[in-house]
N, C-alpha and C positions, 0 to 999 in steps of 0.2 A: 685571230692570229693562227698562221699555219704552224705545223709542228715538224721539225726536222726529224726524219727517220734514218735508218741505216741506208747508206748510199746504194742506189740501184745499179745493178750490173746489166749490161746489154751485149749485143753481138760484137761490139768493138773490143770487149775484154776477153774474148774467146782465146785461151792459151794455144789452141791448135792453129790459129791464123798464121800464115806465112805470106811473104811479099815477093813480087817479081823483082824487087831491089834486093839482090843477093846478100849484100852486106847487112841488111836488116834481120837476116836469119841466123847470124853468128851468135852463139850463146852469150858471149860477154859484151855485146854491144849495149850502149846506153839507149839506143833508139830503135827498138823493134817496132813493128806495126801497132802494137798495143800501147805505145807511148804517144807519139805524134805531138811533141811540144812546139811552141811558137817562139820565133825570134824575129828581129829586124836585121836585114842583111843587104849586101850588094857584093858584086864580084870585086875582089881586092884590086886596088890600084886603078879603078875605073871611075868615071864621073857619073856612073849610073845612079838613078834615084834609089833611095832606101825603100824597101818594101818588106812585107811580111813573108816569112818562110816557115815551113814545117819540117822538122828533122825526120828522116827515115834512113836508118843505117848510116853510111858515111856520105849521104846526099841530103840536099835540101829541096823540098818541093817549092818551086818559085810560084807563089800564089798570084803574082801579077801576070806571069806568063800563062798560068793555068786559066786565069780569067779571060784571056784573049783568044783561047782556043775553043771555038764553038763546038767542034766535033768531039771535045773531051766530055761534054755533058751527056749524061744518061739519066735514067729514072731515079738514080740515087741523089741527083742534084735537084732538090726541090727549091722552091723560091727562097726559103730561109737560107739554105746552103749557098745559093748563088749570091744572095745579098751579102752574106758573111764573107765570101771571097772578095767581093768588091771592097768591103770595109778593110780587109786585111791587106789589100794591095797598096794602101796609102803609106805615107812616110812615118807613121807611128801606128801602134796597135790600139790607141785610145778609143777609136770609133768601134773597133771590134769588141773591146772590153765593155764598152757602154751598151752593146747590143743585148747582152744578157745570156743566161744559161741556155735558152732554147736555140739561139743562134750558134753558140759555141758547140752545142751537142750536134746540131744539124751538120755543121761543117766537119766535125770530127767523123761522123758516120759516113758522109760522102767521101772524104779522103780515105778512110779505112777501106771502103768498098773499091775505090779506084786503085788502091795500091796492093790489093790482095793478089796472090799468085795466079788465081784463075782469071784475073782481069787483063785486058790488053795492056801491054807495056807502053808507057808514055815517057821515054827518056828525055824528050825535048822539054819536059817540064822540070827537069832536075838540074841542079848545080852542085858540083862537088864541094863538100864542106872545106876541103883543103884550098879551094880557090876563093873562099868567101871571107869578108870582114864583117864585123857586127857593130851595131850601135845600141845604146840603151833602148830597150824595146818600146818604151812609152814616154811621153812627156809627163814627168813626175811632178805634179803640182806641190805635193806635200809628202814628207817622209817622217815617220815616227818609229823610233827604236824602243823595243820593250826589253824586259829583264826577266824572262820567263823560266830560266833554269834555277831551281832552288839549290842545286848542287854548286853552280857557279856563284850564286849570291852568298851561299854559306862559306865557300872556300875563300872568296875575296873578303868577306866580312871578317873572317878569322885573322886575316893578315892585319887588319886595321882595328878591329874590335874583338879581341880574343874572348872576352867574357860575354859579349852580346853580338854575335855575328849577323843575325837577322834583325832588321828593324821591325817594330811591332805591326806595321801595315802590310808587310810582304805577303803574308798568307791570306790576306783579305782582298787585296786590290792589285790588278795588273799594273806594275810600275813601268813608266815609259818617259821618254823625253823627245822633243821635236828636233830632228836633225836638219841637215842642209841638203836639199835636193840638187843644188847647182854643182856639187862636187861628186855626185854619183857617176861612176864610170863602169863600162862593161869589161869583162875579162880581157886581160892584156893591159890594163891601166897601169901607168907608171906615174908616180907622184914624188914631189920633193919632201924630204923630212921637214916637218912643221917647226916653226919658231914660236916661242911664247915665254911666258914668265914661269919660273919655278922657284920653290924654296923648300929645302930639305926639312923633314920633320925635326922639331926641336931646335931649329935654328932661328935666332931672332934677327931683326934688322930687315933691310930692303931685299926683295927677291932679286934673282938674277934673270937676265934675258938672253936667249940663244936657242940653238937647235935642241929639240927634245932628245933626251938620252935613253928614255925608257919606252921606246916605240913597240907596239904590240899589235897582234891580229886578234880578231874575234870570229869564231866559227859559228855562223848563224844561218837561218833560213829566212828568205824574203817572201813576203806575201803581197801579191799585186791585187789591188781592188779592181773589180769589174764594174758592175752597176753601182752607182753611188746612192746617196740619200739626200733628201732635202734638208736644209738647215732647220733644226728644231724637231726633226722626225727621226727618233732613234731607231736603230736596227735591232730587232729582238735576237737574242742568242740563237733561238730555234731557226731563224731565217738567215742567219749571218753568212753561211757558206754560199748561199745563192748570190751573194755580193762579192765573192772572191773568184777572180779569174784563174789564178794558179800560183804555184810556188817556184822559187828559184833559190840559188845559193847566194849568200851575202857575207862579206867581210867588212865589219865595222872597225876599221883601223883606229887605234887609240894611243894617244900619247899619255902614258900613265903618270909621268912627273908633272905635266901640265894639269892633268885631271886632279891630282891630289891637292894642288894649290887652289884651283879655281872652282871646284864643284860645290862648295858650300857658299851661299845658301841655295843657289838656284840650279845646281846640277851641271852637266857637261856643257862646254862651250867650244873654245879653240882646241881642246883635246880630242874632239870628235868630228869637227866640221870640215876637215881638210881633204878627206878622201873616204869613199865607200865604194867597194867593188862588188859587182853582182855578176852572176853567170848570164850569158846571152839567152839561154833557153828557159822558157817558162813552162813547167809541167802542169797541166790542168788538173783540177780536183777530180774531174771525171776519170782521167787516166789513173789516178791514185786510188780510186774506189776499192779495188781488191786488196789494197795494202794498208787498210785502216787498222788502228790499234785501239785497244781499250784505254780510256783515260782513267787514271788511278790517283786517288788522294788518300793519304794515310788517314785511317779512321780517327786518330787522335788529333788531326789537324782540323782547323775550321773548314766547314764545307761551304761551297759557293753560295753567295746571297742569291735570292730568287732570280734576279735579272741576269745572272751569270750561269744559270742552270737551265738545262733543257733535256728532253726525254732521251735523246741518243748519246748524250755526253759520255756516260760511263761505258757504254757498249762499244762505241766507235768514234769517240771525239778526238782521238790522237792519230798520228801518222807514223808508221814504222819505216823511217827513212834513216839509213846508215849515213853517217857523216865522217869525213876524213880531212885532216889538214896535214900538209907536207911543206917542207922548206928546202929550197935550193940556194945555197950561197953563191956569191960571184965566182969563187974559185971552183965550186962544183960545176957551175955552168961552163967555165973555161975548160975543165977537164972532161966534159961530157958525162958527168955523173948525174943520175936521175935524182929528183927530189927525194928527201928522206922523210918518211912518215913520222910525224910527231905525236899524233893522237887520233883515236877513233871514238865517236860517240853516236848517239841516236836521238832523233827528234821526239821519239816516244817518251823521253824523260821529261819533256816540258811540263812545268807545273800548271800552266794555263794553256787552254786550247786555242786554235785559230779563231773559232767562233766567239770565244770569250773576249779575245782581243778586239775584234770588230764591234761586239756589243758594248764593251766598256768604252771604247773610243767615241762612240756616238751617243751614249746614254744621256749626256748633258746637252744634246742638241747639235753637236759638232757634225758638220757635213763632210763626208768623204766623197771624192770624185774619181771617175775612171782613171786609172793609171797611178793613183796614190800608192805609196809603198810603205809597208810595215815591216820592221825587222823583229825577229824573235828574241833578240838578245843572245848572248853566248850560250851555246848548247853543250854544256858539260854534263857528263854522266856521274854516277855515284862512285866510280873507281878513279884512282889518280891517273890511270892511262887514258881516261876519257875526258881530260881537261881540254877545254876549247880555247885556251889562251896561254901565252908564255908567262903571264903573271902567275897563273896557277902552276904550270909545269915547272917553273923555276923557283917556286915558293917565294914569290915577291922579289926575285932577283938574287936569292941567296944560294941556289943550287943550279949550276950551269947544266944545260941540256946538251949531252954529247951528240955529235954529228959525225957522219963518215968522213974519213980523211984527217981525223984528229981535231977538227974544229968543234967549238961549243958556242952556245948562245944562252944568255939570260934574257936579253931583249934583242930586237932586230937591228942588224947592221946595214949600212948602205950597200946596195947591190943585191940584197936578199930578195928572193922571189918566193912568195907564199901561194900555195895552190890548194883550193878547197874542192872537194869532190863529194857527191852524194848519189845514192842509189837505193832502190828498194827491191826486194825479192821475196818470194814465198815458194815452198815446195809445190811443184806442179804449175807454177806461173813463171812467165819470163821476167828477167831482170829489167827494170826500168831505171834509167839514169838521168842526171841533170847536166852532164858535161862537167865543165870546171869553171871556177872563178879564180883567175890568177892575177896577181898584182906584184909590182916591183918597187922597192924603195930606192929613190934617187937621193944624192947628197942634198943637204939644205942649200937654198939659194944664198 
């Protein structure tokens, strides 16, 4: 069995690198040359085929166009990089995800060298991001959402079980449920308010049916699986990150009133399966290597069972990714007001690591496939201002959250637009971002 060690850094991480794409050198860009995330795109309003692209500043490297330019190849483009470009030129990124870490790394290195300031400029390979539209980057066969923030679990538990907020299994096992891949959409997704059954706590008799009244967002990180595993062949925690293509932003929209009525005994169903919004850009684990965080567990808490432990866990098992959620009401949109920030948190607060989620998901023999998506669960931090849902921010709907212009929310209203953002930075290193995951609530049908 191999043993995962601290992520290796290479020339693509050099903070002194600059690009001939001028917008990639702006200090606050999400997409400097040290990032190079992947998406699936085409020019907006065209019948062009979807294909893979890589963000650089405010441009996209069109991997299909790059693959057709024979004179673009130089010594940086070895056979592995050329093959990876061909895989990424298809109408989904599944084949590239399946190719594995060596292919991903080879492509990243070749692109980095091609885009550096000392390399010949190749503007014919670029498309402005302002001219692009995006699709879900992979065919997602299966989607599992976890519950990895102990701060979120505790805060929500206190609302329903004040004397026993955490169930006894929480600190021992990563909790998750299987979601619905067919309703996952990319940033810009608009969906109708869901319908379902509800019954207020303490009320007897038949439940009512109609539009959800307690609609919420959840600030999460998405985890795209790269290489999968055969059925019956678990992935060891020490090897798990070699099976992860990269991370994105994820909003697991939730109908809290439907959820309260239906979740026992089998967990979420209609309260969660109507929409999930992700960012178009997937940031690779290699790009995030300089921004790793120590994974910490209170000494008084149970420590991971052996199959969930690995040598590098405590040193660098986490990710220092700042997360932000903002809200723009319909009236704010009409008046040209920007979204109002509701909360900021960080993925480093996660109680379980990415590797532990993959290892636990497969330990019973479950097969993961390229393009499968895992959600981290709501990423709330220890402070009230770090709450990743309105359920927490409004104390279960009891304390309205004030917004600019005199509006307030306890839960989402029709026309509300929720925007997630994420980024990471360190002193002496460039800021690396995820773009945004934005979604809008439409009236119930």
